[in-house]
N, C-alpha and C positions, 0 to 999 in steps of 0.2 A: 420792527413793525409787525403787527399781527397778520397771520396768513388770512387771505380772503377766501371765504368758503363759496362754493358754487351756489347761486341762487336757484331754488327749485320752484317750479310753478305749483299752484295749489292742486290738490287732487280734485277732479271734477265731482266725484260722488260726495266727498266731504263738503265741498263748496255748496252743492245743491241742497244737501241735508241741512247745513247750517242756515242757508237762506230760508228754507222752508220752516225751520224752527223759529227763526226770527219773525217771519210773517205770522205764524200761529201765536207767538207771544204778543205781538201787537194786537191781533184780534182778541185775545184773551184779556189784555189790558183794557181795551176799549169796551169790552163786555158784549160784543156782538160777534157771533160766528156766522159765516154765510150758510144759508140752508143748502146742505149737501147730503145726498143719500150715501150712507156708509158703504153700501154695496159697491157703488161706483168708485169710492176711494180705495177699497180693497182690490177691486179689479184693476184699477190704474196702477196701484202699487205692485201687484203681481206682474203686470205687463212690463213695468219699468225694471223690476228686478230681473225678469227674464231677459230683457234687452241688455242689461248690464252684464249678466252672466254670459250671454252669447258673444258680446263684443270682447269681453275679457278672455274668452276661450280662443278667439281668433287672433289675438295679439301675439306677436312673436316675443319670445322670452329673451331678454338681454342678460348676459352674464358679465358683471363688472367685477 
């Protein structure tokens, strides 16, 4: 019988990025994008990236 591999949970950043790409693809397919100021999108992206980097630096490193 084949060895069972450990199931891994999805990476949170990859999951959020994929869901965001899916939502944008649906909006593009429909032909309507919500009216959003690009400056707010850039500011939100910078804040999210900073938060991800901060949380990543605080995590303990596991050596397997």
